[in-house]
N, C-alpha and C positions, 0 to 999 in steps of 0.2 A: 799259096794262091787260093783265093776264095773258090770253093767248089760250086759246080752248077747244080741246078735243081735236079737234073737227071742223076747226078752222083749221090745226092742226098736221098732221092727216091730209091736208088738201088740198095742203100743201107737198110731201109725198111723192108723192101720187097724180098731181100735175101737174108734178112735177120742177121746182119753183120754189124749193127750199130753198137759200139761199146758203151754208149750212154743209156741204152735201154735196159734197165735193171729190174723192171717189174714192180717198182715202188718209187715214191718220191725220194729226193735226196734228203738224207738225215739233216743236213745243215738247213734246208728249207723248212722241214718239219719243226726243228728247234726254233727257227726264226718266228714262225707263226705262233708258237706257244708263248713268245715274249709279248704278244699283243702289238707287234710292229706293223702289221698289215691293216689296211683300211681303205674305204672308199671304193671307187671303181678301179679294178686291177687289170693290167695287160701283161700277158706272158708271151713275149716274142721268142721264137725258136722253141715252141712248147714241146716239140717232138712227140713222144708217145702219150703225152697229156697227163702224166701222173700228178703233177702239181695242180693243174687246172681242175682235174677231177676231184682231188682231195680237198681243195679249198672250196669248190662248189658244194661239196658234201657238208662242209662246215658252215655254209651260209654266206660265203663271200660272193660278191658280184665280180666275176672274172671271165676274161676272154682269152683263149689260147690261140695263137696264130703261128704259122710256120710257112716258109717258102715252099716246102715239099708237100705236094699233094698226097704222096704216099704216107707221109707222117700224119697228116690230118685224117686220112682214111683209117690209119692204124689207131689214132687217138679216139676217133669216134667209135670204132669197134671195141676199144679198150673200155670206154665209158659204158657202153651197152653191157659188156661182160661184168662190169662192176655195178650193174643196176642203176646207172646214172645216165640215161639216154638223152637228157636235156642239156648236158654240159655244152657250153658254147665254144665252138672251134671254127676257124676260118683259114683259108689259104691266103697269105699276105706276105709281101716282101718287106722286111724291116728296113731296107734301104729306100723304100718308097712310101713310107708312112705319110710324108708331107703331101702326097697326091691323094690322100683320103680325107675329104672334108669332114667326114664323120669321126675321124681320129684327131685331126689337127685344126679343123676350121678352114675358112677361106677368107683371106689369104692364109697360107700355112702358118700355124702357131697362134692364130688369133683366137681360137677356141679349143684349147687342148681338152681331150675327153677323159683323161685318166688321172687318178690321184696317186696311183702306185704302179710301178713296173717291176716285175721279177724277171731278171735275166739269169738263167741257170745254164751256163756253158755255151752261150752264143758269142758274147763280146770277144772272148779269146780267139775265136775263129779268124777275126780281123787283126790279130796281134801284130803280124808282120807286114801289114798293108796300111800305112798311115792315112792315105787318102780315103780309103774305104772305111776305116775306123772312124775318121772324122765325120764322114757322111752318116754313119750309123748313129753317132752321138748327136749329131744335128737333128736327125729324125726323132730320136728319143726326146730331145728338148722340145720339139714342136708338139708332141702328143701328151706330155706330162705337164700338169697344171703347175703354176708357180707355187712353190712350197711343197710340191709333191716329192715323192721319194723313189729313187731307183735302188733296188736291192740286187747286188751283183755277186754272182758266184762264178769264179773263173779258175781254170787250172794254173798252177804256179810253177815257175821254173826253179824254185828253191830246192827241189829234190828231183831225183830221177822219176820218170813217169812216162806217160804216153799222151799223144794228142798235141795240139798247139798250146804250149805253155808260155806264160807271160810273166813279167816282173811287176812288182807293185808300182814301180816308176811309170810304166805304161798306163796304168789306171789313173794315177794322179795327174799325169800330163794330159791325158785325153779329156779329163773332166776338170780342167783348170779355169775355163771361161764359161760363165753362166751356170756354174754348179759349185757346190761345196761338198767336199769329201769329208763327211762327219765321222766316219769310222772305217778303218781298213785293217783287217787282221788275218792271220793264217787260220785255215780250217782244213777240212778234208772233203774230197769229192769221191763219191762211190761210182766205180765203173765196172764193166763186165769184160772179161778177157775173151775176145773174139779172135779169129785167125789174123785179122789185120793188125792187131796190137800185141799178138802173142810174143813176138821177139822182144819188144820194148818192155813187156811185163815180166820177162823171164826172171829178173832179179827181185821182183816185188813179192810181198806177202799176199798170196792169193788164197782165198777161202776155198773150202771143198766145193762150194757152189759156183766157183769161178768168178767171184766178186773181189774187188780190190779197192782199198781206200788210198787215194793219192793226194799229194799236197795241192792246196787251192788257196785262193784269196776270197774273203767275203767282205763286201763293202756296203756301206749305207751312204748314198750320195743324194744330196738334196738339190732340186732344181730351183734356181734363184729367179 
């Protein structure tokens, strides 16, 4: 079940979020080095803001948004701590992007604002809820320009791990209409072992710092 804003807020307020690792995901860092990112970028579910901060530092035009007000507060403090106080963050619901004329135009989808979307560990949250997943994909389609690219990083069910894990089939089926899945391959996602995932992580290879790399999918999906 999709968690409420209050639940997400608690993960940041209590420092129990296993996705807050104090650095960008290695898979996203490697992606940037290929030259695959460009134009105006949106990062829904930006969390602690590590990708938005790192890409802003590199000169990208990127906006990080999150449903959780505590996440955005955390991200802004994180940016200041990294001497990047002007990084752009907003509280926004990824299931309501179509209600933002500045994101999607009016009527929705008539003037998409973004050339690139980076989804790092948000899509899989809707993995077991087809209707909500469909709504999320529809909102992404409305804000991404034709020919624009969604870069997706999601936890995989191919191996034991923690969190909401999905199959590659879910990704392909979700982006079957109005999209082209240009690439989909296995990769790794770095997490932090917190009390909420300690039991699930008991059999995994955890570093002395409490970090663990688990199975994930990485996809390049073009908006038609």
